[in-house]
C-alpha positions in Angstrom: -13.3 -28.7 -3.2 -10.7 -30.4 -4.0 -10.0 -31.5 -7.5 -7.6 -31.2 -10.6 -7.5 -28.5 -13.1 -8.5 -29.4 -16.7 -4.9 -28.0 -17.9 -3.5 -30.3 -16.0 -5.1 -33.2 -17.0 -5.2 -32.3 -21.1 -1.8 -31.5 -21.1 -0.5 -34.6 -19.4 -0.7 -38.3 -19.6 0.2 -38.9 -16.4 -3.6 -39.0 -15.3 -4.4 -41.8 -17.5 -5.9 -44.6 -15.5 -6.7 -42.6 -12.5 -9.5 -41.6 -10.9 -9.7 -37.9 -10.7 -12.0 -34.9 -9.9 -12.7 -32.1 -12.4 -15.3 -29.4 -12.3 -16.4 -26.6 -14.5 -18.9 -25.6 -16.7 -20.9 -27.5 -20.1 -19.5 -25.9 -23.2 -21.3 -28.8 -25.7 -23.5 -31.6 -24.2 -24.4 -34.9 -26.9 -26.7 -37.2 -25.8 -27.4 -40.9 -27.7 -29.0 -44.0 -26.7 -26.0 -45.3 -24.3 -23.5 -42.7 -23.9 -23.3 -39.1 -23.4 -20.5 -36.9 -24.5 -20.1 -33.7 -22.1 -17.7 -30.9 -23.3 -16.4 -29.3 -19.9 -13.8 -26.1 -19.2 -12.8 -24.7 -16.2 -11.0 -21.8 -17.0 -7.4 -23.1 -17.0 -7.1 -24.7 -20.3 -8.2 -23.4 -24.3 -9.0 -27.2 -24.3 -11.8 -28.5 -22.9 -11.8 -32.2 -21.4 -14.8 -35.0 -22.9 -16.7 -36.5 -20.4 -18.0 -39.7 -21.5 -21.2 -40.4 -19.6 -22.1 -44.5 -19.7 -25.9 -44.2 -19.3 -26.5 -47.1 -18.0 -30.2 -48.7 -17.6 -31.1 -45.7 -15.5 -33.0 -42.4 -16.2 -30.3 -40.1 -17.5 -30.7 -36.3 -17.5 -28.4 -34.4 -20.4 -26.5 -31.6 -18.7 -27.7 -28.5 -20.3 -24.8 -25.8 -21.9 -24.0 -23.4 -19.2 -24.4 -25.7 -16.0 -21.6 -25.9 -13.9 -20.7 -29.6 -13.1 -18.0 -31.7 -10.6 -17.0 -34.8 -12.0 -15.5 -37.8 -10.9 -14.2 -40.7 -13.3 -11.5 -42.2 -14.4 -8.9 -40.8 -17.2 -8.6 -42.7 -20.3 -6.8 -42.4 -23.5 -8.5 -40.9 -26.2 -8.6 -40.5 -30.2 -5.8 -38.2 -31.7 -4.0 -38.3 -28.8 -5.9 -36.9 -26.0 -7.5 -38.0 -23.0 -11.1 -38.1 -21.7 -12.9 -39.1 -18.0 -15.2 -42.0 -18.5 -17.8 -41.7 -15.8 -21.3 -42.8 -14.9 -24.6 -40.5 -14.1 -24.2 -41.3 -10.5 -20.7 -39.6 -9.9 -21.8 -36.4 -11.6 -22.7 -33.5 -9.8 -24.8 -30.4 -10.7 -23.2 -27.5 -8.7 -25.3 -24.8 -10.6 -28.0 -25.1 -13.0 -28.9 -23.2 -16.4 -31.7 -22.3 -17.8 -32.4 -22.9 -21.5 -32.0 -19.0 -22.3 -28.8 -18.8 -21.5 -27.4 -16.5 -24.0 -24.2 -18.6 -25.0 -26.1 -21.7 -26.3 -25.1 -21.7 -29.7 -21.1 -20.6 -31.6 -20.5 -18.2 -33.8 -21.6 -15.0 -31.6 -20.3 -11.8 -33.0 -17.9 -10.0 -30.6 -20.0 -6.9 -30.9 -22.9 -9.4 -29.4 -20.8 -10.8 -26.9 -19.7 -7.1 -25.4 -23.4 -6.8 -24.0 -22.6 -9.2 -21.5 -19.2 -8.8 -20.5 -20.0 -11.0 -17.6 -20.5 -14.0 -19.3 -18.3 -13.7 -22.5 -15.1 -15.1 -20.7 -17.0 -18.6 -21.0 -16.3 -18.6 -25.0 -13.2 -19.7 -26.6 -12.0 -16.0 -27.4 -11.9 -15.0 -24.9 -10.8 -17.7 -22.5 -7.8 -17.0 -25.0 -7.4 -13.6 -24.6 -7.6 -13.1 -21.0 -4.5 -16.1 -20.8 -2.5 -14.1 -23.1 -3.4 -11.2 -21.1 -2.1 -12.8 -17.9 1.2 -14.1 -20.0 2.1 -11.2 -21.0 2.0 -9.3 -17.7 4.2 -12.2 -16.0 6.3 -11.7 -18.9 6.9 -7.6 -18.3 6.8 -8.2 -14.7 9.8 -10.9 -15.4 11.8 -9.1 -17.7 11.6 -5.6 -15.5 12.9 -7.7 -12.3 15.6 -9.6 -14.2 17.2 -6.4 -15.3 17.3 -5.2 -11.7 14.2 -2.4 -12.3 12.2 -1.4 -8.8 7.9 -2.1 -9.1 6.9 1.3 -8.3 3.0 2.0 -7.4 2.3 5.3 -8.9 -0.9 7.7 -7.3 -3.7 6.8 -9.1 -5.5 10.4 -8.0 -3.3 13.5 -8.6 -3.4 16.9 -8.8 -1.4 17.7 -11.9 -1.7 16.6 -15.5 1.3 14.6 -17.0 0.6 15.1 -20.7 -0.8 18.9 -20.0 -3.9 17.8 -22.6 -6.7 18.3 -19.9 -7.9 15.3 -20.8 -8.2 14.2 -17.2 -11.2 12.7 -15.5 -12.1 15.2 -12.4 -12.4 13.6 -8.5 -14.6 15.1 -6.3 -16.5 14.9 -3.1 -19.1 18.1 -3.8 -21.1 16.7 -6.7 -23.2 19.2 -8.1 -24.4 22.3 -5.8 -24.9 25.5 -6.5 -23.6 26.9 -3.0 -20.2 28.2 -3.9 -20.0 31.8 -5.7 -16.7 30.4 -7.6 -14.5 27.7 -9.0 -11.8 28.4 -6.4 -14.1 28.2 -3.5 -15.8 25.0 -4.9 -12.4 23.6 -4.8 -11.2 24.7 -1.7 -14.3 22.6 0.2 -13.6 19.7 -1.9 -12.1 16.6 -0.3 -8.5 17.9 -1.1 -8.6 21.2 -0.8 -7.8 22.0 -4.2 -8.9 20.5 -8.2 -8.1 17.0 -8.5 -7.7 14.1 -11.4 -7.4 10.6 -12.3 -3.9 10.1 -13.7 -3.4 9.5 -16.8 0.1 8.5 -16.3 2.5 7.5 -13.8 5.5 8.9 -15.2 6.2 12.1 -13.5 6.2 10.2 -10.2 8.0 7.7 -11.9 10.6 9.8 -12.7 10.9 10.8 -9.2 11.5 7.2 -8.0 14.1 6.6 -11.0 16.9 9.8 -9.7 16.6 7.7 -6.5 16.5 3.8 -7.4 18.1 4.0 -11.0 15.6 2.0 -12.8 12.0 1.7 -12.0 8.7 0.5 -13.7 5.2 1.2 -13.4 2.7 -0.8 -14.7 -1.0 0.1 -13.8 -4.3 1.9 -15.0 -4.4 5.1 -16.4 -7.5 7.6 -17.0 -7.8 9.6 -20.1 -11.6 11.7 -20.8 -10.5 11.8 -24.1 -13.5 11.5 -26.4 -12.5 9.3 -29.0 -14.8 6.5 -30.0 -12.6 4.3 -32.2 -11.3 0.8 -31.9 -8.1 1.9 -30.1 -9.4 3.9 -27.5 -9.9 3.4 -24.0 -10.7 6.1 -20.8 -9.0 3.0 -18.4 -6.4 1.2 -19.7 -3.2 -0.1 -18.0 0.2 1.4 -18.9 3.6 -0.1 -18.4 6.1 3.0 -17.6 9.7 2.2 -17.2 11.8 5.6 -15.9 15.6 4.7 -16.1 18.5 7.6 -14.8 21.6 8.0 -16.4 20.3 7.1 -20.0 19.6 9.0 -23.6 17.5 8.2 -26.2 19.4 5.6 -27.7 19.3 3.8 -24.5 15.2 4.4 -24.4 15.1 3.0 -27.6 17.4 -0.2 -26.7 15.6 -1.2 -23.7 12.1 -0.9 -25.5 13.4 -3.4 -28.6 14.6 -5.6 -26.0 11.7 -5.5 -23.9 9.0 -6.3 -26.9 11.3 -8.9 -28.3 11.5 -10.5 -24.9 7.9 -10.6 -23.9 6.8 -12.0 -27.6 9.1 -14.8 -26.9 7.8 -15.6 -24.0 4.1 -15.6 -25.4 5.0 -17.7 -27.7 6.7 -20.1 -25.9 3.8 -20.3 -23.9 1.0 -20.0 -25.5 0.8 -22.3 -28.1 -2.8 -23.2 -28.1 -3.9 -19.6 -28.0 -1.7 -18.6 -31.2 -2.8 -21.0 -32.6 -6.2 -20.3 -31.6 -5.9 -16.6 -33.2 -4.1 -17.3 -36.0 -6.9 -19.5 -37.4 -9.6 -17.7 -36.4 -8.7 -13.6 -36.4 -5.4 -12.9 -38.6 -3.8 -15.5 -40.8 -0.1 -15.4 -40.2 0.1 -14.4 -37.1 2.8 -16.9 -35.7 4.8 -15.9 -38.2 4.1 -12.3 -38.0 5.3 -12.6 -34.3 8.1 -14.8 -35.1 9.1 -12.4 -37.7 9.0 -9.3 -36.0 11.2 -10.6 -32.9 14.0 -12.5 -35.7 15.3 -8.5 -36.9 16.4 -5.7 -35.5 14.2 -2.8 -35.5 14.2 0.1 -38.1 15.0 3.6 -37.2 14.0 6.7 -39.2 13.7 10.3 -38.0 10.5 12.1 -38.2 11.8 14.3 -40.7 12.9 11.2 -43.1 9.7 9.8 -42.2 7.6 13.0 -43.5 9.7 12.8 -47.0 8.6 9.0 -47.5 5.2 10.0 -46.9 5.3 13.0 -49.2 6.9 10.8 -51.9 5.0 7.9 -51.6 2.2 8.5 -54.2 -0.6 7.3 -51.8 -3.6 9.1 -51.6 -3.7 9.6 -47.3 -7.2 10.6 -46.1 -4.8 13.1 -43.8 -2.6 15.1 -45.6 1.2 15.1 -44.4 3.2 18.2 -43.9 6.3 18.5 -41.5 4.7 19.4 -38.3 2.0 17.4 -38.6 1.2 14.3 -36.0 1.4 11.2 -37.8 -2.3 9.3 -38.2 -2.7 5.3 -37.9 -2.3 5.6 -41.8 1.0 6.9 -42.4 2.6 4.9 -39.0 1.5 1.4 -40.6 2.6 3.0 -44.4 6.3 3.6 -42.5 6.1 0.0 -40.6 4.5 -2.0 -43.7 5.3 -0.5 -47.0 8.6 1.0 -46.3 10.4 -1.1 -43.8 8.2 -4.2 -43.4 9.2 -4.3 -39.6 8.8 -2.5 -36.9 10.7 0.4 -36.8 11.6 3.6 -34.1 10.9 6.8 -35.5 12.4 9.9 -33.3 12.9 13.2 -33.3 9.6 14.5 -33.4 8.5 18.5 -33.7 7.8 20.5 -30.0 5.0 21.3 -30.8 3.3 18.5 -31.1 4.7 16.3 -28.0 4.5 17.0 -24.5 6.5 19.5 -22.5 8.8 17.0 -20.7 10.7 16.1 -23.6 14.3 16.9 -24.0 14.6 19.9 -26.3 17.4 18.8 -29.5 20.0 21.5 -30.5 17.9 22.7 -33.6 15.4 24.0 -31.7 13.0 22.7 -33.2 12.3 19.1 -32.6 12.6 17.0 -29.1 14.4 14.3 -28.4 10.6 12.0 -28.8 10.7 8.3 -29.9 7.4 6.3 -31.2 7.8 2.5 -31.9 5.9 1.7 -35.3 4.5 -2.0 -36.0 3.3 -3.4 -39.0 -0.8 -3.9 -38.6 -1.5 -1.2 -35.7 1.2 1.6 -36.1 2.1 2.9 -32.8 2.6 0.7 -30.0 5.5 2.5 -27.9 5.8 6.3 -27.5 9.1 7.2 -24.8 11.6 10.5 -24.8 14.8 11.4 -22.9 13.6 13.9 -20.8 14.2 17.3 -20.5 17.0 17.1 -17.4 17.8 21.0 -17.6 15.9 23.4 -15.1 15.5 26.5 -17.3 14.7 24.4 -20.6 12.1 22.7 -19.0 10.3 26.0 -17.4 10.2 27.7 -20.5 8.4 24.6 -22.2 5.6 24.4 -19.7 5.7 28.4 -19.3 5.2 28.3 -23.6 2.1 26.0 -22.9 0.5 28.5 -20.0 1.1 25.9 -17.4 0.6 26.1 -13.4 4.2 25.9 -12.4 3.4 25.4 -9.0 1.6 22.5 -9.7 4.4 21.1 -10.6 7.0 22.4 -8.2 8.3 18.5 -7.2 9.2 17.6 -10.8 11.1 20.8 -11.1 13.2 20.1 -7.9 14.2 17.3 -9.5 15.9 20.0 -12.2 17.6 21.4 -9.0 18.9 18.8 -6.7 21.2 16.4 -8.9 19.8 16.4 -12.2 20.8 13.5 -14.7 20.0 12.6 -18.2 17.2 10.4 -18.2 14.4 8.9 -20.0 11.4 6.0 -19.9 8.6 5.1 -22.5 5.0 4.2 -22.1 3.2 0.7 -23.8 -0.3 0.3 -23.7 -1.0 -3.2 -22.4 -4.4 -3.2 -24.5 -2.7 -2.5 -27.6 -0.3 -4.9 -27.2 -2.4 -7.4 -26.7 -4.3 -6.3 -29.7 -1.0 -6.8 -31.4 -0.5 -10.1 -30.5 -3.5 -11.6 -30.9 -5.1 -10.0 -33.9 -8.2 -8.6 -31.9 -9.4 -5.8 -33.9 -11.2 -3.5 -31.3 -9.7 -2.8 -28.0 -12.4 -3.7 -26.1 -12.3 -7.4 -26.7 -8.7 -7.2 -24.3 -10.3 -5.8 -21.6 -12.5 -7.3 -19.0 -15.1 -4.5 -18.7 -14.1 -1.8 -21.2 -14.4 2.0 -20.0 -15.5 4.1 -23.1 -17.0 7.4 -23.4 -20.9 7.4 -23.5 -20.3 3.7 -22.2 -19.9 2.1 -18.5 -21.0 -0.9 -17.4 
């Protein structure tokens, strides 16, 4: 049906004096003797449009919260530099009724309560704002890479190799439960692909293959990790941005990551002022200032070894002890970014034992050319590296981990046929949304969260 988006009306006065048709869901409704006030929202704007209903002498049935309406009326100037729509009961059509047991009748529901109804929570201001931020950030990421000559690549979601080598893959099978096969080898030989397959934990390996032909590529899609981590920062299904760049070393990877992050956050501040103001007021005081501060300074840089010394000499009583060779925990990451540097900081050159097999080995024989970006309030938000371009060194690293080289023959071929220095990074999209909204739980920045022991 023909109608005008609420956003078009509330952000411009060009419709004042015109008759318009709007559609939406009732957010609030107030009734008086001669006039009713209905707040309508169609999802295109964080702001509602107020409908002022001149009741007249007829029998007017006040719209209930949750109802969907079509309203025809005249746009007029309201209070505080706003606009509203004047109408009469005859020009209101109920598109969908809503009973009195609608669970979002009142304001102030907890986020935990709203997680129990993901199909309805998008109608609240909080999730209206979250999904809009998610949309704007996604568009900004595509715009950044497209403007810098990257090719958008779609990597497979079903794979026969584990990118991280950590064994946290979901199995893909058509066999289901059965006792007819004598062993695992026979089971997979009779499966759909004739071998073991799983959902991809990352598109990086295939992305590298594309980068060694196209020069600069990026992927943007879902990744899956069967990691038994029931924390506010982990999902079993999440979205991943992964650029891969040929003819690039670690310093180039760091430069790209900083430039990209500053661009997309700048775009968010420009395009979502109402949403940022909302999150600043209700979820994290000072959010806007924090984001503006982040993009106004060069990011810091420190090696892993230097970071360990800073942590050991901090005088802080960390829950997780700090020694060279340990994996940095969130408390360590936040101390470095919040207390030491007081800004975003890149940590480089991690011990090879705690990083993935594909990372370039440094001359010291102990570390790899890895990098993590730590940001105040969250900790790690980007992880990347220069990739190992030397065939023999890569094979050695894989053998040390007991990996089956036959599963990575395509990947190894890249080191045989015109190998080049190359690198890239991965950005967890949901963690970026958490960082830019102040939302504390990753379950609240994705439409339907998939976590251990929970699927809907």
